[in-house]
N, C-alpha and C positions, 0 to 999 in steps of 0.2 A: 464442831464449832457450836458454842452456846448462843443463847438469844442475845446476850449483850456483846458478842463478838462484833466489832465494827461500830459499837456505840460507845463513845468516850464517856467515862464516868468522872466524878469529882476527884479533885486532887487532895492530898493530905499535907498538912504543914504549911505555914506561911511562906517559907523560902521556896519550897517546891511549887506552891501555888503561884507566887510572883513570877518565877521562871516560866511556868507553863503559860501564864497569861501573856507574858511578853512574847512568847514564841507562837501563840495561837490561843484559842481556836480561830480567831479572826485576825487577818492581817492584810495589808494593802497588796495590790498587784493582781487581784483576781479578775475574772472576766467582767465585762460591763453588763448591766441589766439588759441592754438591747440585744444581747446574744441569746436571751431566753426566748424560745420559740412559742411558748404558750403560757397561760396564766398558772399561778400557784394555786393549789387547792389546800384548804385547811381541813385536816381530818383529825378525828378524835377516837378514843376507845369506843367500841360498840355499845357499851353500857351507859354512855354519856347521853342524857336526854336533850342536850342543847341542839338547836337546829340552826340558829342564826346569831351572828355577832355583829355589832357595829365595828367599823374600822378603829374607832377609839377604844372599844373594849378589847379588840384583838391586840392593839398596841399595848394596852395595860397588861395583858397576859404575857405577851412576848418580851416585855421589859421587866416582868415579874413585879410590877407595881401591884398587880392582883395575883395572889398566890394560891387562892382557893376557889373551887367551883361553888356555885350557889348552895349545894347541899353540904358544903364544908369539907369536901375531899380535896386534898392537896393537888394542885396542878403540877404535872410532870411534863416539862417542856423538853422536846428533842429538836435540835436545830440541824439544818443541812450543814454538810462539811464546808470548811473554809475554801475560798476560791472557786466555789461552784456557781453555776448560773442561778441556781435556786437561792443561794445566800446573797448574791448580788441583788436580785430582785427583792428579797426580803429587806435588805439594808436600805434600798431605795424607797420602797413603798410603806414599810412598817416602822423601821427604826429611824429612817430619815437622817442617817449619819454615816460617815465613812467607817471602815473597819477599825481603824486606830481609835476613833472616839468611842466606838462600842466596847472595845477592849478596856479602855479607861473607865467606862460606865460600869462594866461588870466588876472591875477591881474595886472601885469605890463602894458599890453596893455590898460586896462581899466583906470588905474590911470594916464597913460601918455596921455589920451584923444585920443588914436588912434582908439578905437572902442566905439560905443555908449552903448553897453551892452554885457555882457557875453552871448554866445549863449544859447538858450533854449534847454531843453531836453524833450524827450517824453518817458513815462514809457513803452510804447509798440510800436511795429512796426505798428499796426493798427492805433494808435493815430498819429504817424508820418505821415502815409499815408494820413489820413483824413486832417491833418493840411496842408501838402504840396499840396494836391488836391485843397484846399480852399484858398490858399495864393499865390498870384502872387509873383514871385521872390524866392519862397521857394525851398530848396534842403535838402535832407537827405539821409541816408543809412539804409538799412535793409537787412537781408538775402534775396536772390533772390526769394525764394519760397513765401515770405511774401508780395511781391509787386504785386498788382493785375494788370491784363491786362488793358490797356488803360492809365496807368500812364507811362510817358516816362522814360525808363531806359537808362542812358547814357553809351556809351562805354568808356573805359579808355584805352588810348594808342591804340585805334582801336580795342580793344578786348571786347567781351561780357562776362558777368558772366558765368562761366563754361567752357569757351574756354581755351585752353592751353596758359600758360603764362599771364593769366589775373592777373593784379597787386594786386587785393584785395581778392585773394584766400587764404584760410587758408592753412598752411602747413599740409601735411598728418601726422596723429598721428604715432609715432614710433612703 
């Protein structure tokens, strides 16, 4: 299996793209964010000098409103698979929209020519980690326990995963 095995790549042709967007990568029916047992960690390629992002900056990156790092390297966004607890938490905390609205958002940005492709998805955290580790400019999220030592985890609003008031923490189950 190659590095990209398990990481979905961009689609070709408008008809194929439209069909793929309607079928996924995001659709309703996934687990609720409350099922997430721990916070999401935002991690980047080891060569990325960034240490902290504000939640607003993170949102700009994950919506591809910001497509380049400060040194002008393209941001390569890899998202969790659809219907995963990681995706549900990301939708709640970062995108602040349901899966169907995010699908429409990506479709609109793509057809307006504002983004070169819909972000790729990784079927597992391990595949996202391997991709980010090997790809300059890459960024992704996974539960903190799934990000190995040596891969930079960014603080968000100055907070580390697990700290009080960390913005990507799941709400406690009732």
